[in-house]
VEXKEKE-772839 format. One record per residue: residue in three letters; residue number from 0; x, y, z of N, C-alpha, C, O, CB in turn. Coordinates in Angstrom, 2 decimals, decimal comma, always signed. Glycine has a CB too. Layout:
N
+-----+-----+---------+---------+---------+---------+---------+---------+---------+---------+---------+---------+---------+---------+---------+---------+---------+
: res :   n :     n.u :     n.v :     n.w :    ca.u :    ca.v :    ca.w :     c.u :     c.v :     c.w :     o.u :     o.v :     o.w :    cb.u :    cb.v :    cb.w :
+-----+-----+---------+---------+---------+---------+---------+---------+---------+---------+---------+---------+---------+---------+---------+---------+---------+
: ALA : NUM :       X :       Y :       Z :       X :       Y :       Z :       X :       Y :       Z :       X :       Y :       Z :       X :       Y :       Z :
...
+-----+-----+---------+---------+---------+---------+---------+---------+---------+---------+---------+---------+---------+---------+---------+---------+---------+
//
This chain:
90
+-----+-----+---------+---------+---------+---------+---------+---------+---------+---------+---------+---------+---------+---------+---------+---------+---------+
: res :   n :     n.u :     n.v :     n.w :    ca.u :    ca.v :    ca.w :     c.u :     c.v :     c.w :     o.u :     o.v :     o.w :    cb.u :    cb.v :    cb.w :
+-----+-----+---------+---------+---------+---------+---------+---------+---------+---------+---------+---------+---------+---------+---------+---------+---------+
: MET :   0 : +114,82 :  +71,43 :  +44,96 : +115,77 :  +72,47 :  +45,31 : +116,00 :  +72,52 :  +46,82 : +117,14 :  +72,59 :  +47,27 : +115,28 :  +73,83 :  +44,80 :
: ALA :   1 : +114,91 :  +72,49 :  +47,61 : +115,05 :  +72,51 :  +49,07 : +115,81 :  +71,28 :  +49,56 : +116,60 :  +71,36 :  +50,50 : +113,67 :  +72,58 :  +49,74 :
: GLU :   2 : +115,56 :  +70,12 :  +48,90 : +116,26 :  +68,90 :  +49,31 : +117,77 :  +69,04 :  +49,12 : +118,54 :  +68,54 :  +49,93 : +115,75 :  +67,70 :  +48,51 :
: ASP :   3 : +118,19 :  +69,74 :  +48,05 : +119,62 :  +69,98 :  +47,82 : +120,22 :  +70,80 :  +48,96 : +121,32 :  +70,53 :  +49,43 : +119,83 :  +70,69 :  +46,47 :
: LYS :   4 : +119,49 :  +71,80 :  +49,38 : +119,98 :  +72,67 :  +50,46 : +120,02 :  +71,92 :  +51,78 : +120,93 :  +72,11 :  +52,58 : +119,10 :  +73,93 :  +50,58 :
: ILE :   5 : +119,02 :  +71,08 :  +52,01 : +119,00 :  +70,26 :  +53,22 : +120,20 :  +69,32 :  +53,25 : +120,84 :  +69,15 :  +54,29 : +117,68 :  +69,46 :  +53,32 :
: LYS :   6 : +120,51 :  +68,71 :  +52,11 : +121,68 :  +67,83 :  +51,99 : +122,97 :  +68,63 :  +52,23 : +123,87 :  +68,16 :  +52,91 : +121,71 :  +67,16 :  +50,60 :
: GLU :   7 : +123,04 :  +69,82 :  +51,66 : +124,23 :  +70,66 :  +51,84 : +124,41 :  +71,02 :  +53,32 : +125,53 :  +70,98 :  +53,83 : +124,11 :  +71,95 :  +50,98 :
: ILE :   8 : +123,32 :  +71,37 :  +53,99 : +123,39 :  +71,67 :  +55,42 : +123,88 :  +70,45 :  +56,20 : +124,74 :  +70,57 :  +57,07 : +122,01 :  +72,13 :  +55,95 :
: ALA :   9 : +123,34 :  +69,28 :  +55,89 : +123,74 :  +68,05 :  +56,57 : +125,23 :  +67,77 :  +56,36 : +125,93 :  +67,39 :  +57,29 : +122,91 :  +66,86 :  +56,07 :
: ASP :  10 : +125,71 :  +67,97 :  +55,13 : +127,13 :  +67,76 :  +54,84 : +128,01 :  +68,74 :  +55,62 : +129,04 :  +68,34 :  +56,17 : +127,38 :  +67,92 :  +53,33 :
: LEU :  11 : +127,60 :  +70,00 :  +55,66 : +128,37 :  +71,00 :  +56,40 : +128,37 :  +70,70 :  +57,89 : +129,39 :  +70,87 :  +58,57 : +127,79 :  +72,41 :  +56,14 :
: ARG :  12 : +127,24 :  +70,25 :  +58,40 : +127,19 :  +69,89 :  +59,82 : +128,09 :  +68,70 :  +60,13 : +128,71 :  +68,64 :  +61,19 : +125,74 :  +69,57 :  +60,23 :
: GLU :  13 : +128,17 :  +67,76 :  +59,21 : +129,07 :  +66,62 :  +59,38 : +130,52 :  +67,10 :  +59,43 : +131,31 :  +66,61 :  +60,25 : +128,89 :  +65,60 :  +58,25 :
: ARG :  14 : +130,86 :  +68,02 :  +58,58 : +132,23 :  +68,58 :  +58,59 : +132,50 :  +69,32 :  +59,89 : +133,59 :  +69,24 :  +60,44 : +132,43 :  +69,53 :  +57,38 :
: ILE :  15 : +131,48 :  +70,07 :  +60,39 : +131,64 :  +70,76 :  +61,68 : +131,90 :  +69,75 :  +62,79 : +132,76 :  +69,97 :  +63,64 : +130,37 :  +71,61 :  +62,01 :
: ASP :  16 : +131,16 :  +68,63 :  +62,78 : +131,37 :  +67,59 :  +63,79 : +132,80 :  +67,06 :  +63,74 : +133,41 :  +66,82 :  +64,78 : +130,37 :  +66,44 :  +63,59 :
: GLU :  17 : +133,33 :  +66,88 :  +62,54 : +134,71 :  +66,41 :  +62,38 : +135,69 :  +67,44 :  +62,93 : +136,64 :  +67,09 :  +63,64 : +135,02 :  +66,12 :  +60,90 :
: VAL :  18 : +135,47 :  +68,70 :  +62,61 : +136,34 :  +69,78 :  +63,10 : +136,26 :  +69,85 :  +64,63 : +137,28 :  +70,03 :  +65,29 : +135,94 :  +71,14 :  +62,48 :
: ASP :  19 : +135,05 :  +69,71 :  +65,18 : +134,90 :  +69,73 :  +66,64 : +135,73 :  +68,63 :  +67,29 : +136,36 :  +68,87 :  +68,32 : +133,43 :  +69,57 :  +67,02 :
: CYS :  20 : +135,73 :  +67,43 :  +66,72 : +136,53 :  +66,34 :  +67,27 : +138,02 :  +66,66 :  +67,17 : +138,78 :  +66,35 :  +68,09 : +136,22 :  +65,02 :  +66,53 :
: GLN :  21 : +138,44 :  +67,26 :  +66,07 : +139,84 :  +67,67 :  +65,94 : +140,20 :  +68,70 :  +67,00 : +141,26 :  +68,63 :  +67,61 : +140,10 :  +68,24 :  +64,52 :
: LEU :  22 : +139,30 :  +69,66 :  +67,23 : +139,54 :  +70,67 :  +68,26 : +139,68 :  +70,04 :  +69,64 : +140,55 :  +70,43 :  +70,41 : +138,41 :  +71,71 :  +68,27 :
: VAL :  23 : +138,83 :  +69,07 :  +69,95 : +138,91 :  +68,40 :  +71,25 : +140,25 :  +67,69 :  +71,40 : +140,89 :  +67,76 :  +72,45 : +137,75 :  +67,39 :  +71,41 :
: ARG :  24 : +140,68 :  +67,00 :  +70,35 : +141,99 :  +66,33 :  +70,40 : +143,10 :  +67,35 :  +70,62 : +144,01 :  +67,12 :  +71,42 : +142,25 :  +65,53 :  +69,11 :
: MET :  25 : +143,04 :  +68,45 :  +69,92 : +144,08 :  +69,48 :  +70,04 : +144,05 :  +70,17 :  +71,41 : +145,10 :  +70,48 :  +71,97 : +143,92 :  +70,53 :  +68,92 :
: LEU :  26 : +142,86 :  +70,41 :  +71,93 : +142,76 :  +71,01 :  +73,27 : +143,33 :  +70,07 :  +74,33 : +143,98 :  +70,52 :  +75,28 : +141,30 :  +71,36 :  +73,60 :
: ASN :  27 : +143,09 :  +68,78 :  +74,18 : +143,66 :  +67,82 :  +75,11 : +145,18 :  +67,77 :  +75,00 : +145,87 :  +67,65 :  +76,01 : +143,08 :  +66,44 :  +74,88 :
: GLU :  28 : +145,70 :  +67,86 :  +73,80 : +147,16 :  +67,92 :  +73,61 : +147,71 :  +69,18 :  +74,24 : +148,76 :  +69,14 :  +74,90 : +147,52 :  +67,87 :  +72,10 :
: ARG :  29 : +147,02 :  +70,30 :  +74,06 : +147,46 :  +71,57 :  +74,67 : +147,45 :  +71,43 :  +76,19 : +148,37 :  +71,91 :  +76,85 : +146,54 :  +72,74 :  +74,23 :
: ALA :  30 : +146,44 :  +70,79 :  +76,74 : +146,35 :  +70,58 :  +78,18 : +147,52 :  +69,74 :  +78,69 : +148,10 :  +70,04 :  +79,73 : +145,02 :  +69,92 :  +78,55 :
: ARG :  31 : +147,86 :  +68,68 :  +77,95 : +149,00 :  +67,85 :  +78,35 : +150,30 :  +68,66 :  +78,36 : +151,11 :  +68,53 :  +79,28 : +149,14 :  +66,64 :  +77,40 :
: LEU :  32 : +150,48 :  +69,50 :  +77,35 : +151,68 :  +70,33 :  +77,28 : +151,70 :  +71,36 :  +78,42 : +152,75 :  +71,59 :  +79,03 : +151,75 :  +71,04 :  +75,93 :
: ALA :  33 : +150,55 :  +71,97 :  +78,70 : +150,46 :  +72,95 :  +79,78 : +150,77 :  +72,29 :  +81,13 : +151,45 :  +72,88 :  +81,97 : +149,07 :  +73,60 :  +79,81 :
: LEU :  34 : +150,27 :  +71,08 :  +81,33 : +150,56 :  +70,37 :  +82,58 : +152,05 :  +70,04 :  +82,70 : +152,62 :  +70,11 :  +83,79 : +149,73 :  +69,08 :  +82,65 :
: ALA :  35 : +152,68 :  +69,69 :  +81,59 : +154,12 :  +69,40 :  +81,61 : +154,91 :  +70,66 :  +81,97 : +155,87 :  +70,60 :  +82,74 : +154,59 :  +68,85 :  +80,24 :
: ILE :  36 : +154,50 :  +71,80 :  +81,41 : +155,16 :  +73,07 :  +81,74 : +154,94 :  +73,40 :  +83,21 : +155,87 :  +73,82 :  +83,91 : +154,64 :  +74,22 :  +80,84 :
: ARG :  37 : +153,71 :  +73,23 :  +83,68 : +153,40 :  +73,52 :  +85,09 : +154,29 :  +72,70 :  +86,02 : +154,72 :  +73,19 :  +87,06 : +151,91 :  +73,23 :  +85,38 :
: GLU :  38 : +154,56 :  +71,46 :  +85,65 : +155,40 :  +70,60 :  +86,47 : +156,85 :  +71,09 :  +86,51 : +157,54 :  +70,91 :  +87,51 : +155,35 :  +69,18 :  +85,94 :
: LEU :  39 : +157,30 :  +71,70 :  +85,41 : +158,70 :  +72,16 :  +85,33 : +158,93 :  +73,51 :  +85,99 : +160,04 :  +73,77 :  +86,48 : +159,12 :  +72,24 :  +83,89 :
: LYS :  40 : +157,94 :  +74,37 :  +86,03 : +158,12 :  +75,74 :  +86,51 : +158,73 :  +75,85 :  +87,91 : +159,61 :  +76,69 :  +88,12 : +156,81 :  +76,44 :  +86,50 :
: PRO :  41 : +158,30 :  +75,04 :  +88,88 : +158,92 :  +75,16 :  +90,21 : +160,42 :  +74,87 :  +90,21 : +161,15 :  +75,38 :  +91,06 : +158,24 :  +74,23 :  +91,17 :
: HIS :  42 : +160,88 :  +74,06 :  +89,27 : +162,31 :  +73,71 :  +89,20 : +163,17 :  +74,87 :  +88,74 : +164,39 :  +74,87 :  +88,93 : +162,51 :  +72,53 :  +88,27 :
: VAL :  43 : +162,55 :  +75,88 :  +88,12 : +163,29 :  +77,06 :  +87,67 : +162,79 :  +78,31 :  +88,39 : +163,06 :  +79,44 :  +87,97 : +163,16 :  +77,24 :  +86,14 :
: ASN :  44 : +162,07 :  +78,08 :  +89,48 : +161,56 :  +79,18 :  +90,32 : +160,67 :  +80,16 :  +89,57 : +160,73 :  +81,37 :  +89,80 : +162,70 :  +79,92 :  +90,93 :
: TRP :  45 : +159,85 :  +79,65 :  +88,68 : +158,88 :  +80,48 :  +87,97 : +157,52 :  +80,29 :  +88,62 : +157,18 :  +79,20 :  +89,07 : +158,82 :  +80,13 :  +86,45 :
: GLY :  46 : +156,75 :  +81,37 :  +88,66 : +155,39 :  +81,29 :  +89,16 : +154,50 :  +80,57 :  +88,15 : +154,85 :  +80,43 :  +86,98 : +154,83 :  +82,68 :  +89,46 :
: LEU :  47 : +153,35 :  +80,12 :  +88,63 : +152,45 :  +79,39 :  +87,73 : +151,78 :  +80,31 :  +86,72 : +151,53 :  +79,91 :  +85,58 : +151,39 :  +78,65 :  +88,55 :
: TYR :  48 : +151,50 :  +81,56 :  +87,13 : +150,83 :  +82,50 :  +86,22 : +151,86 :  +83,46 :  +85,65 : +152,66 :  +84,04 :  +86,38 : +149,71 :  +83,29 :  +86,95 :
: ASP :  49 : +151,83 :  +83,62 :  +84,33 : +152,77 :  +84,50 :  +83,63 : +151,97 :  +85,42 :  +82,70 : +151,68 :  +85,04 :  +81,57 : +153,83 :  +83,68 :  +82,83 :
: PRO :  50 : +151,62 :  +86,62 :  +83,17 : +150,82 :  +87,52 :  +82,34 : +151,51 :  +87,91 :  +81,03 : +150,84 :  +88,14 :  +80,02 : +150,49 :  +88,77 :  +83,12 :
: LYS :  51 : +152,84 :  +87,98 :  +81,03 : +153,56 :  +88,30 :  +79,79 : +153,37 :  +87,19 :  +78,76 : +153,17 :  +87,46 :  +77,58 : +155,07 :  +88,51 :  +80,07 :
: ARG :  52 : +153,42 :  +85,96 :  +79,21 : +153,22 :  +84,83 :  +78,29 : +151,80 :  +84,83 :  +77,75 : +151,57 :  +84,52 :  +76,58 : +153,51 :  +83,49 :  +79,00 :
: GLU :  53 : +150,85 :  +85,17 :  +78,61 : +149,46 :  +85,22 :  +78,17 : +149,28 :  +86,26 :  +77,06 : +148,61 :  +86,01 :  +76,06 : +148,54 :  +85,54 :  +79,36 :
: GLU :  54 : +149,88 :  +87,42 :  +77,23 : +149,80 :  +88,46 :  +76,19 : +150,52 :  +88,01 :  +74,92 : +150,09 :  +88,31 :  +73,81 : +150,41 :  +89,78 :  +76,69 :
: GLU :  55 : +151,62 :  +87,28 :  +75,08 : +152,34 :  +86,73 :  +73,93 : +151,44 :  +85,76 :  +73,16 : +151,43 :  +85,76 :  +71,93 : +153,65 :  +86,02 :  +74,39 :
: ILE :  56 : +150,70 :  +84,94 :  +73,88 : +149,76 :  +84,01 :  +73,23 : +148,74 :  +84,79 :  +72,42 : +148,47 :  +84,44 :  +71,27 : +149,06 :  +83,12 :  +74,28 :
: PHE :  57 : +148,16 :  +85,84 :  +73,02 : +147,16 :  +86,64 :  +72,31 : +147,74 :  +87,31 :  +71,07 : +147,08 :  +87,39 :  +70,03 : +146,57 :  +87,69 :  +73,25 :
: ARG :  58 : +148,99 :  +87,79 :  +71,17 : +149,65 :  +88,39 :  +70,00 : +149,86 :  +87,35 :  +68,91 : +149,61 :  +87,62 :  +67,73 : +151,01 :  +89,01 :  +70,40 :
: ASN :  59 : +150,32 :  +86,17 :  +69,30 : +150,55 :  +85,09 :  +68,32 : +149,25 :  +84,72 :  +67,61 : +149,24 :  +84,49 :  +66,40 : +151,14 :  +83,85 :  +69,01 :
: LEU :  60 : +148,17 :  +84,65 :  +68,37 : +146,87 :  +84,32 :  +67,78 : +146,45 :  +85,37 :  +66,77 : +145,98 :  +85,04 :  +65,68 : +145,81 :  +84,19 :  +68,86 :
: ALA :  61 : +146,62 :  +86,64 :  +67,12 : +146,25 :  +87,72 :  +66,21 : +147,07 :  +87,67 :  +64,94 : +146,56 :  +87,94 :  +63,85 : +146,42 :  +89,09 :  +66,90 :
: GLU :  62 : +148,36 :  +87,31 :  +65,06 : +149,24 :  +87,25 :  +63,89 : +148,89 :  +86,10 :  +62,96 : +149,00 :  +86,23 :  +61,74 : +150,68 :  +87,13 :  +64,34 :
: CYS :  63 : +148,48 :  +84,98 :  +63,51 : +148,20 :  +83,83 :  +62,64 : +146,73 :  +83,77 :  +62,21 : +146,35 :  +82,90 :  +61,43 : +148,57 :  +82,53 :  +63,35 :
: ASN :  64 : +145,93 :  +84,69 :  +62,70 : +144,50 :  +84,70 :  +62,37 : +144,28 :  +85,14 :  +60,92 : +144,74 :  +86,20 :  +60,50 : +143,75 :  +85,63 :  +63,33 :
: GLU :  65 : +143,56 :  +84,31 :  +60,19 : +143,20 :  +84,63 :  +58,80 : +141,71 :  +84,90 :  +58,65 : +141,21 :  +85,05 :  +57,54 : +143,62 :  +83,49 :  +57,88 :
: GLY :  66 : +140,98 :  +84,95 :  +59,78 : +139,56 :  +85,25 :  +59,74 : +138,74 :  +84,04 :  +59,34 : +139,29 :  +83,03 :  +58,91 : +139,29 :  +86,39 :  +58,79 :
: PRO :  67 : +137,46 :  +84,14 :  +59,47 : +136,64 :  +85,32 :  +59,67 : +136,54 :  +85,79 :  +61,12 : +135,93 :  +86,83 :  +61,38 : +135,28 :  +85,06 :  +59,15 :
: LEU :  68 : +137,12 :  +85,05 :  +62,07 : +137,11 :  +85,53 :  +63,45 : +137,99 :  +86,76 :  +63,58 : +139,04 :  +86,85 :  +62,95 : +137,57 :  +84,43 :  +64,41 :
: PHE :  69 : +137,57 :  +87,68 :  +64,41 : +138,37 :  +88,86 :  +64,72 : +139,33 :  +88,52 :  +65,86 : +139,09 :  +87,58 :  +66,61 : +137,47 :  +90,07 :  +65,10 :
: ALA :  70 : +140,39 :  +89,29 :  +65,98 : +141,36 :  +89,07 :  +67,05 : +140,68 :  +89,11 :  +68,41 : +141,03 :  +88,33 :  +69,30 : +142,48 :  +90,13 :  +66,99 :
: GLU :  71 : +139,71 :  +89,98 :  +68,58 : +139,00 :  +90,07 :  +69,85 : +138,18 :  +88,80 :  +70,12 : +138,04 :  +88,38 :  +71,27 : +138,08 :  +91,31 :  +69,87 :
: ASN :  72 : +137,63 :  +88,20 :  +69,06 : +136,92 :  +86,93 :  +69,22 : +137,87 :  +85,85 :  +69,73 : +137,54 :  +85,09 :  +70,64 : +136,29 :  +86,48 :  +67,87 :
: LEU :  73 : +139,07 :  +85,80 :  +69,14 : +140,05 :  +84,80 :  +69,55 : +140,52 :  +85,06 :  +70,97 : +140,75 :  +84,12 :  +71,74 : +141,24 :  +84,80 :  +68,59 :
: ARG :  74 : +140,66 :  +86,32 :  +71,33 : +141,06 :  +86,67 :  +72,69 : +140,01 :  +86,16 :  +73,69 : +140,36 :  +85,64 :  +74,75 : +141,26 :  +88,21 :  +72,83 :
: GLU :  75 : +138,75 :  +86,32 :  +73,35 : +137,68 :  +85,86 :  +74,23 : +137,69 :  +84,33 :  +74,34 : +137,58 :  +83,78 :  +75,44 : +136,32 :  +86,34 :  +73,71 :
: ILE :  76 : +137,80 :  +83,65 :  +73,20 : +137,84 :  +82,18 :  +73,19 : +139,04 :  +81,68 :  +73,98 : +138,91 :  +80,80 :  +74,83 : +137,88 :  +81,64 :  +71,74 :
: TYR :  77 : +140,20 :  +82,24 :  +73,69 : +141,42 :  +81,77 :  +74,36 : +141,47 :  +82,20 :  +75,81 : +142,12 :  +81,54 :  +76,63 : +142,63 :  +82,28 :  +73,63 :
: GLY :  78 : +140,82 :  +83,29 :  +76,15 : +140,70 :  +83,65 :  +77,56 : +140,03 :  +82,54 :  +78,33 : +140,46 :  +82,17 :  +79,42 : +139,93 :  +84,97 :  +77,73 :
: ALA :  79 : +138,96 :  +81,99 :  +77,75 : +138,25 :  +80,88 :  +78,39 : +139,13 :  +79,63 :  +78,42 : +139,17 :  +78,92 :  +79,42 : +136,93 :  +80,58 :  +77,64 :
: ILE :  80 : +139,84 :  +79,36 :  +77,33 : +140,73 :  +78,19 :  +77,28 : +141,82 :  +78,32 :  +78,34 : +142,09 :  +77,36 :  +79,07 : +141,36 :  +78,04 :  +75,89 :
: LEU :  81 : +142,44 :  +79,48 :  +78,43 : +143,52 :  +79,68 :  +79,39 : +143,00 :  +79,57 :  +80,83 : +143,69 :  +79,05 :  +81,70 : +144,19 :  +81,04 :  +79,18 :
: HIS :  82 : +141,80 :  +80,06 :  +81,06 : +141,20 :  +79,94 :  +82,39 : +141,05 :  +78,46 :  +82,77 : +141,41 :  +78,06 :  +83,87 : +139,81 :  +80,66 :  +82,43 :
: VAL :  83 : +140,52 :  +77,68 :  +81,85 : +140,34 :  +76,25 :  +82,09 : +141,70 :  +75,58 :  +82,31 : +141,83 :  +74,74 :  +83,20 : +139,59 :  +75,57 :  +80,91 :
: MET :  84 : +142,69 :  +75,93 :  +81,51 : +144,01 :  +75,32 :  +81,64 : +144,61 :  +75,63 :  +83,02 : +145,27 :  +74,78 :  +83,61 : +144,94 :  +75,82 :  +80,52 :
: LYS :  85 : +144,38 :  +76,84 :  +83,53 : +144,90 :  +77,20 :  +84,86 : +144,24 :  +76,37 :  +85,96 : +144,87 :  +76,06 :  +86,97 : +144,69 :  +78,70 :  +85,13 :
: GLU :  86 : +142,99 :  +76,03 :  +85,76 : +142,22 :  +75,27 :  +86,75 : +142,46 :  +73,76 :  +86,65 : +142,09 :  +73,00 :  +87,55 : +140,73 :  +75,57 :  +86,60 :
: LEU :  87 : +143,07 :  +73,34 :  +85,55 : +143,24 :  +71,92 :  +85,26 : +144,12 :  +71,24 :  +86,31 : +145,15 :  +71,76 :  +86,73 : +143,85 :  +71,75 :  +83,86 :
: ARG :  88 : +143,69 :  +70,07 :  +86,70 : +144,47 :  +69,23 :  +87,63 : +144,75 :  +67,92 :  +86,92 : +143,96 :  +67,42 :  +86,12 : +143,70 :  +69,00 :  +88,99 :
: GLU :  89 : +145,91 :  +67,37 :  +87,25 : +146,30 :  +66,09 :  +86,63 : +145,42 :  +64,97 :  +87,08 : +145,61 :  +63,83 :  +86,66 : +147,74 :  +65,75 :  +86,93 :
+-----+-----+---------+---------+---------+---------+---------+---------+---------+---------+---------+---------+---------+---------+---------+---------+---------+
//
């Protein structure tokens, strides 16, 4: 019985590793898109930081969230992501 649970844990951890790799790929894609936007903003006289857009992102996340994470959890996670994206250099 314990061996079955150990196998189940190993399988779930393998799936987590796969999801983690997908997240890394998606975060890198997001970074590429953010860098492209950053490059365009000076051409339309927009500042690099847009607090309205940041709040829009948080609203969008809350709307598409199906749980088990709470909206506040996503806000915390994405706060860190957005911070890193702002610091990102090409």
